[in-house]
Structure formats: structure tokens, C-alpha cells
C-alpha positions in Angstrom: 19.2 5.6 21.2 16.3 3.4 22.5 13.7 5.0 24.7 11.7 2.5 26.9 8.1 3.0 27.9 7.8 5.6 30.7 11.3 7.0 30.0 12.2 9.9 32.3 12.4 13.4 31.0 15.8 15.0 30.5 16.8 18.7 30.8 19.0 20.6 28.3 20.7 23.8 29.5 23.1 26.3 27.8 26.3 27.0 29.6 25.1 30.5 30.5 21.7 29.3 31.7 19.9 31.3 29.1 18.3 28.2 27.5 16.6 25.4 29.4 14.3 22.7 27.9 12.8 19.7 29.6 11.2 16.8 27.8 11.2 13.1 26.8 13.7 12.0 24.2 12.0 11.1 20.9 15.1 10.7 18.7 18.8 11.6 18.4 20.5 11.7 15.0 24.0 12.0 16.4 23.8 15.8 16.2 20.3 17.0 16.9 18.2 15.8 19.8 14.4 15.9 19.5 12.3 16.2 22.6 8.6 16.0 23.4 8.0 18.9 25.8 4.8 20.3 27.4 4.8 23.0 24.7 5.2 20.5 21.9 8.1 18.9 19.9 11.5 20.7 20.1 14.7 19.8 18.2 18.0 21.2 19.4 21.6 20.8 18.3 23.5 19.3 21.2 26.7 21.1 20.7 27.3 23.6 23.6 24.4 22.3 25.7 24.6 20.5 29.0 22.3 17.4 29.5 20.8 16.1 32.8 19.0 12.9 33.1 19.4 9.1 32.7 18.3 9.2 29.0 20.9 11.8 27.9 22.6 10.5 24.7 26.3 9.7 24.7 28.7 10.0 21.9 29.1 6.2 21.7 25.4 5.4 21.6 24.5 3.0 18.8 21.2 3.5 17.1 18.4 1.2 18.0 15.6 0.8 15.4 12.3 1.1 17.3 9.6 -0.7 15.4 5.9 -1.1 16.0 4.2 -3.8 13.9 0.7 -4.9 13.5 0.2 -8.6 12.7 2.4 -11.6 12.6 3.7 -11.0 9.1 5.4 -7.8 10.1 7.0 -9.4 13.1 8.7 -11.9 10.8 9.4 -9.4 8.0 11.3 -6.7 10.0 14.0 -9.1 11.4 14.4 -10.6 7.9 14.9 -7.1 6.4 17.5 -6.2 9.0 19.4 -9.5 8.4 19.4 -8.9 4.6 20.5 -5.3 5.3 23.4 -6.6 7.3 24.4 -9.0 4.6 24.3 -6.3 2.0 26.0 -3.5 3.9 27.9 -5.1 6.8 26.0 -2.8 9.2 23.9 -4.4 12.0 21.2 -2.4 13.7 19.8 -3.3 17.1 16.1 -3.8 17.1 13.4 -2.9 19.6 10.3 -4.6 18.2 6.8 -4.7 19.7 3.4 -5.6 18.4 0.9 -2.7 18.3 -2.2 -1.6 16.5 -2.5 1.9 15.2 -4.5 2.8 18.3 -1.7 1.4 20.5 0.9 3.5 18.7 -1.2 6.6 19.0 -2.1 5.9 22.7 1.5 5.2 23.5 2.9 8.4 22.0 5.1 10.2 23.3 5.9 7.8 26.1 6.9 5.1 23.6 8.2 6.8 20.4 9.0 4.8 17.3 11.2 5.0 14.2 8.9 2.9 12.1 5.3 1.6 12.2 4.6 -1.3 9.9 0.8 -1.4 9.2 -0.7 -4.3 7.1 -3.1 -1.8 5.6 -3.5 2.0 5.1 -4.5 4.0 8.2 -8.1 5.2 8.1 -9.1 8.9 7.9 -9.9 8.7 11.6 -6.5 7.4 12.5 -4.6 9.8 10.3 -6.6 12.7 11.8 -5.8 11.5 15.3 -2.1 11.2 14.5 -2.0 14.8 13.4 -3.6 15.9 16.7 -1.2 13.7 18.6 1.8 15.5 17.1 2.9 12.8 14.7 2.4 15.0 11.6 0.8 14.0 8.3 1.5 10.2 8.1 -0.3 10.1 4.7 2.4 12.4 3.2 5.0 11.0 0.9 7.7 12.0 3.4 6.1 10.0 6.3 4.1 7.2 4.5 5.9 4.7 2.3 4.5 1.7 0.5 6.6 -1.4 1.2 4.5 -4.0 -0.6 1.1 -4.9 -1.9 -1.5 -7.2 -0.5 -5.2 -7.9 -1.0 -8.2 -9.0 0.9 -9.7 -12.2 -0.4 -13.2 -13.6 0.5 -13.0 -17.2 1.6 -15.3 -20.0 2.7 -14.6 -23.3 4.3 -12.7 -25.8 2.2 -15.0 -28.2 0.3 -17.8 -25.7 -0.2 -19.3 -25.4 -3.7 -19.4 -21.7 -3.7 -16.9 -20.2 -6.1 -17.6 -16.5 -6.2 -19.3 -13.6 -4.5 -20.7 -10.4 -6.1 -18.4 -7.5 -5.1 -21.4 -5.3 -4.5 -22.9 -7.8 -2.1 -19.6 -8.0 -0.2 -19.5 -4.2 0.1 -23.1 -4.0 1.4 -22.3 -6.6 4.0 -19.2 -4.7 5.1 -21.3 -1.6 5.5 -23.4 -3.4 8.0 -26.4 -4.3 5.8 -27.8 -7.9 6.0 -27.0 -9.8 2.9 -28.1 -13.2 1.8 -26.2 -15.8 -0.3 -27.5 -15.8 -3.8 -27.5 -19.6 -4.0 -29.5 -20.3 -0.8 -31.1 -17.1 0.6 -29.2 -17.8 3.9 -27.8 -14.9 5.8 -24.1 -14.2 5.1 -22.2 -14.3 8.3 -19.0 -12.3 8.1 -15.8 -13.3 9.9 -12.7 -11.1 10.0 -9.3 -11.1 11.6 -8.6 -8.4 14.2 -5.5 -7.3 12.2 -7.8 -6.1 9.5 -8.7 -3.3 11.9 -12.1 -2.4 13.4 -12.3 0.8 11.4 -13.0 -0.4 7.8 -13.2 3.0 6.2 -9.7 2.4 4.7 -11.1 -0.5 2.8 -14.3 0.6 1.1 -15.9 4.0 0.8 -19.2 2.7 2.0 -17.9 0.8 5.0 -19.3 1.9 8.3 -17.1 2.5 11.3 -16.9 0.7 14.5 -17.4 -3.0 15.5 -20.9 -3.0 16.9 -22.8 -1.7 13.9 -21.1 -4.0 11.4 -22.3 -7.3 12.9 -18.9 -8.9 12.3 -17.4 -11.8 14.2 -13.7 -10.9 14.9 -10.9 -13.4 15.4 -7.5 -12.8 16.8 -5.9 -15.8 15.2 -6.2 -17.4 11.7 -6.8 -20.8 13.3 -9.9 -19.5 15.1 -11.3 -18.1 11.8 -10.7 -21.5 10.1 -12.7 -23.2 12.9 -15.5 -20.7 12.7 -15.8 -21.2 8.9 -15.8 -24.9 9.3 -18.6 -24.7 11.8 -20.7 -22.2 9.8 -21.8 -23.3 6.3 -23.0 -19.7 5.6 -19.8 -18.1 7.0 -17.7 -15.8 4.9 -14.1 -14.8 5.8 -12.1 -11.9 4.5 -8.4 -12.5 4.8 -5.1 -11.1 3.4 -3.9 -12.9 0.3 -0.4 -13.1 1.9 -1.8 -15.2 4.8 -2.9 -18.3 3.0 -4.8 -21.1 4.9 -7.0 -24.2 4.6 -9.9 -22.3 3.2 -11.4 -21.8 -0.3 -10.8 -18.4 -2.0 -13.7 -16.9 -3.9 -13.6 -14.8 -7.0 -15.2 -11.4 -7.1 -18.0 -11.2 -9.6 -20.4 -8.6 -11.0 -23.5 -8.2 -13.2 -21.4 -7.5 -16.3 -20.0 -11.1 -16.2 -16.4 -10.2 -15.2 -14.7 -12.1 -12.4 -11.5 -11.2 -10.6 -9.3 -13.5 -8.6 -6.4 -12.5 -6.3 -3.1 -13.7 -7.8 0.4 -12.3 -7.6 0.0 -10.7 -11.0 -3.4 -9.2 -10.4 -2.3 -7.8 -7.0 0.9 -6.4 -8.5 -1.0 -4.7 -11.3 -3.9 -3.7 -8.9 -6.3 -5.3 -11.4 -7.8 -7.1 -8.5 -10.3 -4.6 -6.9 -9.5 -5.3 -3.2 -5.7 -4.7 -3.6 -4.2 -2.4 -1.0 -0.7 -1.2 0.0 1.3 -2.3 3.0 2.7 0.8 4.6 5.8 1.9 6.5 4.8 5.0 8.6 7.6 7.2 9.8 7.5 9.9 12.5 8.2 13.6 11.5 11.6 13.9 13.2 14.9 13.3 11.6 16.3 9.8 12.3 19.8 8.8 13.2 22.0 8.5 10.1 22.3 4.7 10.7 18.5 4.3 10.7 18.1 6.7 7.7 20.5 4.5 5.7 18.4 1.4 6.5 15.2 3.2 5.4 16.9 4.2 2.1 18.0 0.5 1.6 14.4 -0.6 2.1 13.5 1.1 -1.2 15.8 -1.1 -3.2 15.7 -4.4 -4.9 17.3 -6.4 -2.1 14.5 -5.4 0.3 11.8 -6.2 -2.3 13.3 -9.8 -2.6 12.8 -10.2 1.2 9.2 -8.9 0.8 8.5 -11.4 -1.9 9.9 -14.3 0.2 7.6 -13.2 3.1 4.5 -13.9 0.9 3.7 -10.3 0.1 3.7 -8.9 -3.4 6.7 -6.7 -4.2 6.6 -3.4 -6.2 9.0 -4.6 -9.0 7.7 -4.3 -12.5 7.5 -7.6 -14.4 6.5 -8.4 -18.0 3.0 -9.5 -18.7 3.1 -10.9 -22.3 0.2 -10.9 -24.8 -0.5 -14.6 -24.3 -1.1 -14.0 -20.6 -3.7 -11.2 -21.5 -6.1 -13.4 -23.5 -8.8 -13.0 -20.8 -8.5 -9.2 -20.8 -8.7 -9.1 -24.6 -11.7 -11.5 -24.7 -13.5 -9.3 -22.2 -12.7 -6.2 -24.3 -14.3 -7.8 -27.4 -17.2 -9.3 -25.5 -18.2 -6.1 -23.7 -17.6 -3.7 -26.6 -20.7 -1.7 -27.5 -21.6 1.0 -30.0 -19.3 3.4 -28.2 -16.3 1.1 -28.7 -16.1 0.6 -32.5 -14.3 -2.3 -34.2 -11.6 0.1 -35.4 -10.7 1.0 -31.8 -10.5 -2.7 -30.8 -8.3 -3.4 -33.8 -6.0 -0.5 -32.8 -5.9 -1.9 -29.2 -5.0 -5.4 -30.4 -2.3 -4.1 -32.7 -0.8 -2.0 -29.9 -0.9 -5.0 -27.5 0.7 -7.3 -30.0 3.7 -5.0 -30.6 4.2 -4.3 -26.9 4.7 -6.2 -23.6 2.8 -4.9 -20.6 4.9 -4.2 -17.5 3.0 -4.9 -14.2 3.5 -1.3 -13.0 0.1 0.3 -13.1 -0.7 3.8 -12.2 -3.9 4.9 -10.4 -5.2 8.1 -9.0 -6.8 9.2 -5.7 -10.6 9.3 -5.9 -11.8 12.4 -7.9 -8.2 13.6 -8.4 -5.4 13.7 -11.0 -3.0 13.0 -8.1 -1.4 9.6 -8.1 -2.3 7.3 -5.2 0.5 6.1 -2.9 1.4 2.9 -4.7 1.6 4.7 -8.0 3.9 7.4 -6.6 6.2 4.5 -5.5 6.0 3.0 -9.0 7.0 6.4 -10.4 10.1 6.5 -8.3 11.1 2.9 -8.9 10.5 3.4 -12.7 12.6 6.5 -12.8 15.5 4.7 -11.0 15.2 1.8 -13.4 15.4 4.2 -16.4 18.5 5.9 -14.9 20.1 2.5 -14.2 19.8 1.6 -17.9 17.2 -1.2 -17.6 15.1 0.4 -20.3 17.9 1.4 -22.7 16.8 0.7 -26.3 13.1 0.6 -25.3 10.0 2.6 -26.1 7.8 3.1 -23.1 4.1 3.7 -23.8 1.8 4.9 -21.0 -1.8 3.8 -21.9 -4.8 5.3 -20.2 -8.1 3.5 -19.5 -11.3 4.6 -17.9 -14.5 3.2 -16.3 -17.6 2.9 -18.5 -19.7 5.7 -16.9 -20.4 8.6 -19.1 -19.8 9.2 -22.8 -17.1 7.2 -24.5 -15.4 10.2 -26.1 -15.2 12.0 -22.7 -13.8 8.8 -21.1 -11.1 8.5 -23.7 -10.1 12.1 -23.3 -9.9 11.7 -19.5 -7.9 8.5 -19.9 -5.5 10.4 -22.2 -5.2 13.3 -19.8 -4.3 10.9 -17.0 -1.7 9.1 -19.1 -0.1 12.5 -19.8 -0.2 13.3 -16.1 1.8 10.1 -15.4 4.3 11.0 -18.1 4.7 14.5 -16.5 5.3 12.9 -13.0 7.8 10.5 -14.4 9.7 13.3 -16.2 9.8 15.3 -13.0 11.2 12.3 -11.2 13.9 12.0 -13.9 14.8 15.7 -13.4 13.3 16.6 -16.8 15.9 14.5 -18.8 15.1 11.3 -20.6 18.0 9.1 -21.8 18.6 9.5 -25.5 17.9 5.8 -26.2 14.6 5.6 -24.2 11.3 6.6 -25.8 8.3 7.8 -23.9 4.8 8.3 -25.3 1.2 8.1 -24.3 -2.0 6.6 -25.8 -5.5 6.0 -24.5 -8.4 3.5 -25.1 -10.9 4.8 -22.6 -13.4 2.2 -21.6 -12.3 -0.4 -24.1 -10.8 -2.9 -21.7 -12.6 -3.1 -18.4 -11.1 -5.2 -15.5 -14.2 -5.2 -13.3 -17.9 -4.2 -13.5 -18.7 -0.6 -12.9 -21.5 -1.3 -10.3 -19.2 -0.6 -7.3 -16.7 2.2 -6.6 -14.0 -0.5 -6.2 -14.7 -1.9 -9.7 -14.7 1.6 -11.1 -11.3 2.3 -9.4 -9.9 -0.9 -11.0 -10.9 0.3 -14.4 -9.5 3.8 -14.1 -5.8 3.2 -14.7 -2.7 4.0 -16.7 -0.8 0.9 -17.8 2.8 0.7 -18.9 3.7 -1.1 -22.1 7.2 -1.4 -23.7 8.8 -2.6 -26.9 12.2 -2.5 -28.6 12.9 0.9 -30.2 12.3 1.1 -33.9 
């Protein structure tokens, strides 16, 4: 049932008067009612209880999906998902949709509960900690935080400018609040961001400072205002979601090693672009109505991913990346190979690439951990389902580990191999320990042999630390 802002409390009583609970309705799954009381969150089975109050649920109540969204893209995406769900299943859900930042959601709880919060970027550590203290549980957990799609932040300048790239390290310094000059003019770099990016940038870069004042950033509520600001400021730099698009000029990310990265559908899907990030669905800790739970299960499937793709975001589906599309990566591997990456290792890499096709699913780990990050956990579940559905029958799957270039090459190769094995173990757990008889699964590692970005920034190092998925017909 829907609960409006400022909903009145209700009271539940047992027939003998031995139980009495008063609170605001958070959710009703058709059997269990969840209330926010002065003592905290309480869930009670309604059978045998009397209910007093205007918001008491009735047996005929239809579920209303209460959604908070941040940003215009989400306001368009949620109705499109519900319409596709209706076409697929014949079930129509009523929608209570309102625009809200993470702070709005946290400030409004529990007076305005939600079934779903669509955030255009991961919540920051500060926001996650505040959610726990508010009573919303661990939104970063796999049960409450789901990756819906991928997006990326792209540095942009006014259309017609000659600038074509920006050093990733310089962008990180500017985001952390330090003054940075353009390398081609010594002019100060003036940073413009959209408000939907969020004032707390700690979710974006490890070095990013928190708060608006100390960053020296000009914030804009609408994309049109940002376009105008860049047009009027020859030294202005914008940072916008790749899904947004606009009449500006995107810049590549560069580094001292000579590598450049551009945001494309493929580099975002593989997370080869360093400023890639997941778009999240955050769920409250209580059990939803079965009708809402069915919609949330549907959102994990291919039909929902098609809607995501049409909305301009990058979906989570794995797509082939053939050898001829990897020429730049291979050229970089050869150009940057040093004494620690001998010719024999490069030849082994080329042979493996030539006999396999890369699949865009790429697995990465939380910083300093062997635990997969959130997008990678979603990739594991999708891959396991694809294997069960027979989409890899007659195929050998090779999980290939790579590392950044810091430290000894042998140690990096060992670490990359260990991470490839960790992905294999996670995949086998998702499959229940059983691999179909006509699907092969193996691991290999090439360490630092194929960098995607320079190692001078944490984001570049993160892009290089990965496990790729390659496939071939079974032999």
C-alpha cells in the first residue's frame, strides 16, 4: 500500500489486549506488516490482530511501487521499466514516483518510506553510514544494493575547442580541491559539475574531498546551464555522465605512459574506461509485497536490460569483443613491454587472444581485497544464469587475470592468477558447484602484460587490475 508523506500512525492490538504496537506503516507484503515505531522497526503477521487507523491495510489493497529517483534519467527509466514489465507479464503496478537526492531520502525516512531508490551513482561512505544510523540497514550489501546498469563520468569542454584530452591525474587533483592549470595554456582549470553528481564526491575518487565549499566547483542543476557556462568560459571543464550526451566536446583521459582512454559503450561495459561506475537500485531492509518482489526479480532479466540500453545507459549483458577490435590493446601491450614482460609471454598472450573471443564481462575487486566489487558480483550472477540457460554449451570459458604494473612482475602474475581463481570459485558457487558437462572453465594470467591505463593514479591502477572472460569453441 502507498504511504504518503506525514502518514498517520496506526495501532495493532491482539484480541486479548496482550499485544499493542503503534507506528507508521513502512510496508505490507500481504501477510506481514512492517511498522516504524518509537522503539525501532517492527514486523508483525496481521492474522489475529486488530488494526486501528486510516492507513490500516485492507485485503483488497493493490501494491503501489514507491520510488525515489535522483536525476532526470531515472524519472524516465522507471516508467519505461514498468511498461515493459506489464507487456512481459500482464501485471501492472501503480507507481508513486518522486525526485529525491540521497539526503532527501534519508531526511524523509520514515515519514516517506520507499520500495526503491534509483541513484545515478554509488552512495558515498558518509551516506551509507547515515543510512545505517537512520534504520535503513546496510544499503551496500548484496541484498539491498543492486547494480542496474553502468555509466561513466566524461570530462567535456565547449564544442569547437582544440583540447582533446586531459591527464587523469590532473583531473583527480582538481576534484580534490587543488588548483590545476591547463597544460596547453597555464590557465586555471575551472570545474563545472551537475548537481546530480552529488556534493560528496568521495564515491568517485579516493582522493576527492568532501563538501561543496572546499572543492571550488561551480554546480549546475540543469545540463543547459552547464552548456552555457562552458561556452562562456574557455578554460571551463565539465564532468558529465556519458549517458547524458550534449553539445559539448568529450575529452580522452591521458597519462604519462602514453595511454589514452575514451568513454564508449564497449569501454564502459568492460570497465576499461577508468571513470566507469555502476547505477544502483537501493532497496529497504523490509520484505516487499509479492507483486513488488516479482517486479524486482524481473528487473534482473534481459527484458529490463533492453530498456536500460534504450535509455542511454550501458547494460550488463556480455557481448563479444573480437580480436580485430582489440588491436589498440595489443599494440599497447607490445609497446609498453619491458624486461619484466619477455617476448615469450607476449607471444603466449597473442596466441591465446587469437584463439578466443573476449566477452565484455570483466571482473574487478574492491580496493585491497579479493572480494568482487558490486558490478562484478552482478556479472557473476548473470553469467551463471547464462550457463544454466545453455548459452555457453559447447564453449570453453577462460578467466584471464591481469594486474597493474607496480611491484615485481612475477608477483603481479601470481596475484592476477589468484584473482582469476577467485572469480572461478565465485562462479562455481553461483552454479551450485556443478558445471554443465559440455562447458569448460579454466584460468590463466598475464600479470601486467596488457595495461589499459597508466599506473600514476588509483583509478588507472584499478582499471588494470581485472579478470577478463574469453571464450572459444570446445576442442
